[in-house]
C-alpha positions in Angstrom: 0.0 -0.1 0.1 1.4 3.5 -1.0 1.1 5.8 2.0 0.4 9.4 1.8 3.2 11.3 3.3 2.2 14.4 5.1 4.1 17.5 6.8 2.1 19.0 9.4 2.6 22.6 10.5 1.7 23.3 14.0 0.7 26.4 15.9 3.8 27.4 17.7 3.2 27.3 21.5 3.9 31.2 22.0 0.8 31.8 19.4 -1.7 28.8 20.8 -4.7 29.2 22.9 -6.2 26.7 24.8 -7.9 24.6 22.0 -4.9 25.1 19.7 -2.3 24.1 22.2 -3.2 20.3 21.7 -4.9 20.3 18.5 -1.7 18.9 16.5 -1.0 16.2 19.2 -4.7 15.2 19.0 -4.7 15.2 15.0 -1.5 13.2 14.9 -2.7 10.7 17.4 -5.9 9.9 15.4 -4.1 9.8 12.1 -1.6 7.1 13.5 -4.3 4.8 13.4 -5.0 5.3 9.6 -2.9 2.8 7.4 -2.3 4.8 4.2 -1.3 8.1 6.0 2.1 8.8 7.3 2.7 12.2 9.0 5.5 14.1 10.6 5.3 17.2 12.6 7.7 19.9 11.4 8.8 22.0 14.1 10.8 24.9 13.2 13.9 25.5 15.2 12.4 28.6 16.7 9.4 26.8 17.6 9.8 26.5 21.1 11.2 30.0 21.6 9.5 31.9 24.5 7.9 35.0 23.9 10.0 38.0 23.8 7.3 40.6 23.2 4.9 41.6 20.8 7.0 42.5 17.9 9.3 39.5 18.2 6.1 37.2 18.5 4.7 38.8 15.3 8.1 38.4 13.2 8.3 35.0 14.1 4.6 34.2 12.9 4.4 36.3 9.9 8.2 36.2 8.7 10.6 33.6 10.1 7.7 30.7 10.1 6.7 31.7 6.4 10.3 31.9 5.2 11.2 28.4 7.0 8.2 26.7 5.4 9.1 27.8 2.0 12.5 26.1 2.4 10.9 22.5 2.9 10.0 20.1 0.3 7.3 17.3 0.5 4.5 15.6 -0.9 1.5 16.7 0.9 1.5 19.6 3.4 -1.1 20.5 6.4 -1.5 23.6 8.2 -3.0 22.7 11.4 -4.6 26.3 12.1 -6.2 28.3 9.7 -4.9 31.5 11.7 -1.5 30.6 10.1 -2.9 30.8 6.4 0.2 33.2 5.9 2.1 30.0 5.4 0.5 29.7 2.3 2.6 32.6 0.7 5.3 30.0 0.5 3.7 26.5 0.7 2.3 25.2 -2.6 -1.3 25.7 -2.7 -2.0 22.5 -4.5 -0.3 20.4 -2.2 -1.8 21.9 1.0 -4.8 21.0 3.4 -5.7 23.4 6.2 -8.0 22.9 9.0 -10.2 25.9 9.5 -11.5 26.0 13.2 -13.6 29.3 12.4 -13.8 32.4 10.3 -14.8 34.8 13.0 -12.5 37.7 11.7 -14.0 37.3 8.3 -17.5 37.3 9.6 -16.5 40.5 11.4 -15.1 42.4 8.7 -17.9 41.5 6.2 -20.4 42.8 8.9 -22.1 39.3 9.4 -21.2 39.1 13.2 -22.1 42.3 15.2 -22.8 43.0 18.9 -21.8 45.5 21.6 -18.1 45.6 22.4 -17.1 43.6 19.2 -14.0 44.4 17.0 -14.9 46.9 14.3 -14.7 45.8 10.7 -11.7 47.9 10.0 -9.8 46.4 13.0 -10.4 42.9 11.6 -9.8 44.0 8.1 -5.9 42.5 8.3 -6.8 39.2 10.1 -9.7 38.6 7.5 -7.1 39.2 4.5 -4.7 36.9 6.1 -7.1 34.1 6.6 -8.8 34.6 3.1 -5.4 33.1 1.8 -7.3 29.9 2.7 -8.6 30.1 -0.8 -5.1 29.0 -2.1 -5.3 25.9 -0.3 -6.2 22.4 -2.2 -8.7 21.3 0.6 -9.9 22.6 3.6 -11.1 20.7 6.7 -13.7 22.5 8.7 -14.6 21.7 12.1 -18.4 22.1 11.8 -21.1 22.5 9.5 -21.3 25.9 10.1 -17.7 26.6 9.5 -17.8 24.8 6.1 -20.7 27.1 5.2 -18.7 29.9 6.4 -15.7 29.0 4.0 -18.1 28.4 1.1 -20.2 31.7 1.4 -17.3 34.2 2.7 -14.5 32.9 1.0 -16.1 31.3 -2.3 -14.3 27.9 -1.5 -16.1 25.1 -3.8 -17.9 22.4 -1.8 -15.8 19.7 -3.2 -12.8 21.1 -1.4 -14.4 21.5 1.9 -14.6 18.4 4.4 -16.1 18.4 7.9 -14.5 16.9 10.9 -15.6 17.9 14.2 -12.9 18.4 17.1 -12.9 15.2 19.3 -13.6 14.8 23.1 -10.7 13.2 25.0 -11.1 10.0 27.1 -10.5 11.8 30.2 -13.8 13.6 29.8 -15.6 10.6 29.2 -14.6 8.5 32.0 -16.5 8.3 35.2 -13.6 7.1 37.2 -11.6 9.4 39.6 -14.6 10.7 41.9 -12.1 10.9 44.7 -9.9 13.1 42.5 -12.8 15.4 41.7 -13.5 15.7 45.7 -9.8 16.4 46.4 -10.1 19.0 43.3 -13.1 20.7 44.9 -11.5 21.0 48.3 -8.5 22.4 47.1 -10.4 25.1 45.0 -13.0 25.8 47.7 -15.8 24.6 45.7 -18.4 24.6 48.4 -21.2 21.8 48.9 -24.6 23.6 48.6 -23.4 26.3 46.5 -24.4 27.0 42.7 -21.3 26.9 40.8 -21.5 28.1 37.3 -18.3 27.3 35.1 -16.8 29.1 32.2 -14.0 28.0 30.0 -12.0 29.9 27.6 -10.5 33.2 26.7 -11.9 36.7 27.5 -12.4 37.7 23.9 -15.3 39.8 23.2 -17.1 37.2 21.4 -17.1 35.0 24.4 -19.7 37.3 25.9 -18.3 37.3 29.3 -20.7 40.4 29.9 -23.7 38.0 29.9 -21.9 35.4 32.0 -21.8 38.2 34.8 -25.2 39.4 34.2 -26.4 35.9 34.7 -24.4 35.3 37.9 -25.5 38.7 39.2 -29.2 37.9 38.8 -28.8 34.5 40.4 -27.2 36.1 43.3 -29.1 39.5 43.7 -32.5 38.8 42.2 -32.9 35.0 43.1 -30.8 35.0 46.6 -28.7 32.4 45.6 -25.3 31.1 46.9 -23.7 31.2 43.5 -20.1 31.2 42.4 -18.7 31.7 38.6 -15.7 29.5 38.2 -13.6 30.8 35.4 -11.0 28.8 33.9 -8.6 30.2 31.0 -7.2 33.7 30.6 -6.7 36.3 33.7 -9.2 38.8 33.7 -8.6 42.1 32.1 -9.3 45.6 33.0 -12.9 45.3 31.1 -13.7 42.3 33.2 -12.5 43.4 36.4 -14.4 46.5 35.8 -17.6 44.7 35.4 -17.0 42.3 38.3 -16.9 45.4 40.7 -19.7 47.3 39.0 -22.0 44.3 39.6 -20.7 43.5 43.0 -19.4 39.9 42.2 -16.2 40.2 43.6 -17.0 37.4 46.2 -18.8 35.4 43.7 -16.1 34.8 41.1 -13.2 32.4 41.4 -10.6 32.5 38.6 -8.6 29.1 38.3 -6.4 30.1 35.7 -4.7 27.9 33.2 -5.3 24.2 34.5 -3.7 21.0 33.5 -5.5 18.5 31.3 -6.6 16.4 34.4 -7.6 19.5 36.3 -9.8 20.7 33.4 -11.7 17.3 33.4 -12.1 17.6 37.0 -13.6 20.9 37.0 -16.4 20.1 34.7 -17.5 17.6 37.2 -17.0 20.0 40.1 -19.5 22.3 38.7 -23.1 22.5 38.4 -23.6 24.1 34.9 -21.3 25.1 32.0 -22.5 28.7 30.8 -21.2 29.6 27.3 -23.0 32.5 25.8 -20.8 33.1 22.9 -21.5 35.0 19.9 -19.6 33.0 17.3 -17.9 29.6 17.7 -16.6 27.4 15.0 -17.6 24.4 17.1 -17.4 25.3 20.9 -15.1 22.5 22.2 -15.8 23.4 26.1 -19.4 22.5 25.1 -18.8 19.0 23.7 -16.1 18.5 26.9 -18.9 19.5 29.5 -21.6 17.3 27.8 -19.2 14.3 27.7 -18.5 15.1 31.3 -22.1 14.9 32.4 -22.4 18.6 33.1 -25.6 20.3 31.6 -24.8 23.3 29.3 -26.6 26.6 28.8 -25.3 28.1 25.7 -26.1 30.5 22.9 -27.7 29.6 19.7 -25.1 31.4 17.7 -22.3 29.6 15.4 -21.9 26.1 15.5 -23.0 25.5 19.1 -26.5 24.4 18.2 -24.7 21.4 16.2 -22.8 20.4 19.2 -25.6 20.9 21.9 -28.6 19.4 19.7 -31.3 20.5 22.5 -33.4 23.5 21.8 -34.2 23.9 25.6 -30.3 24.6 26.3 -30.1 27.4 23.6 -30.6 31.2 24.1 -30.1 34.4 22.3 -26.8 35.3 23.8 -28.0 38.4 25.3 -31.1 36.8 26.9 -30.2 37.0 30.4 -33.4 36.1 32.1 -33.8 33.0 29.7 -30.3 31.6 30.7 -31.0 32.5 34.3 -34.4 30.7 34.6 -32.8 27.7 32.7 -30.2 27.2 35.3 -32.9 27.9 38.1 -34.8 24.9 36.5 -31.9 22.8 36.3 -30.8 23.0 39.9 -34.6 22.6 41.0 -35.5 19.7 38.7 -33.4 16.4 39.1 -35.4 14.8 36.2 -34.5 17.7 33.9 -30.9 17.8 35.1 -30.7 14.0 34.4 -32.3 14.5 30.9 -29.9 17.0 30.0 -27.1 14.9 31.3 -28.1 11.8 29.3 -28.6 13.7 26.2 -25.2 15.5 26.5 -23.4 12.4 27.2 -25.2 10.6 24.2 -24.6 13.5 21.8 -21.1 13.9 22.6 -20.1 10.2 21.5 -20.0 11.5 17.9 -17.2 13.7 18.8 -14.3 11.5 18.5 -10.6 12.3 17.2 -10.8 9.1 15.3 -13.7 10.4 13.1 -11.8 13.7 12.8 -8.6 11.9 11.6 -10.7 10.0 9.0 -12.2 13.3 7.5 -8.8 14.8 7.4 -7.4 11.8 5.6 -10.3 12.0 3.1 -9.0 15.6 2.4 -5.7 14.1 2.0 -6.8 11.4 -0.7 -9.0 13.9 -2.5 -5.9 16.1 -3.1 -3.6 13.3 -4.0 -6.3 12.0 -6.6 -6.0 15.1 -8.4 -2.1 14.4 -9.2 -2.9 11.1 -10.6 
């Protein structure tokens, strides 16, 4: 059997967010189970270089990385993150596959996504122009049907060059073992019995809509007199978030846990009562899938690809519907039957999100490109 040799270009650690920090490893692990694909991760010599400031970071990403890729040879190339579409300036498009995780910059630049506090169309123009280089790629693997539609509608990429492969959910989120570890995690982070713990996982990007998260927590605390705590995992709060917390009087109702290890992230889902995820735009929304797999009910927005993941209309709301989200959380805490229904639905729906399935979709994209050469 002739193997398809693929060189994968990762997101460098200094440029990676929470999701992208693991994606290349997860992709490679899935591809190792496919007999006709042989992959190699191409790490540049400066790949592990610590950040030396804004200017150096940009130089590495947009100049050094691009030049270095242009000096390599191979049969097939795979850019693991669409935000590195600038690599297509030196890689041959006819031999390159790209994973597209979302087209948020393009959606904003085109005026398709608008909300209070969002980046302006002009501010997003440079990022949108860079991402539009995806048009040069031979094939695109989109992580949801929503993202596939954006590639088609915003960039004009033909359907036969588009493939869907949802992100997978790691086994640690599916396992029911480790109850003792979860209890230890609760004790260590002062997650108190009898309190309502609302979880948010991710960055503080305006599209994540932390303003609505804070308003829901404030409504539960002040209007409904609940002992409630927002557990935040991810980036440290900036001045905007800190000001909102102070203005709403939530200083004692917010616990920021920072960046957690893989094992701790699996624990935090089971330690909290509900994942609140009112994002304005998502290519998929990995925390939603992870929470569902972990048995944690989800209250989320009805935007982007989130409905594809949640697959339960009662869990989806307009991203600014504070009353709707608040009432749903109250119902989940008041009704064991509703909670159990959402838990079981979430676990069942999450079963389709596997890295094996994602790797199969990627391999299909590889084969489609190779077949054009024959």
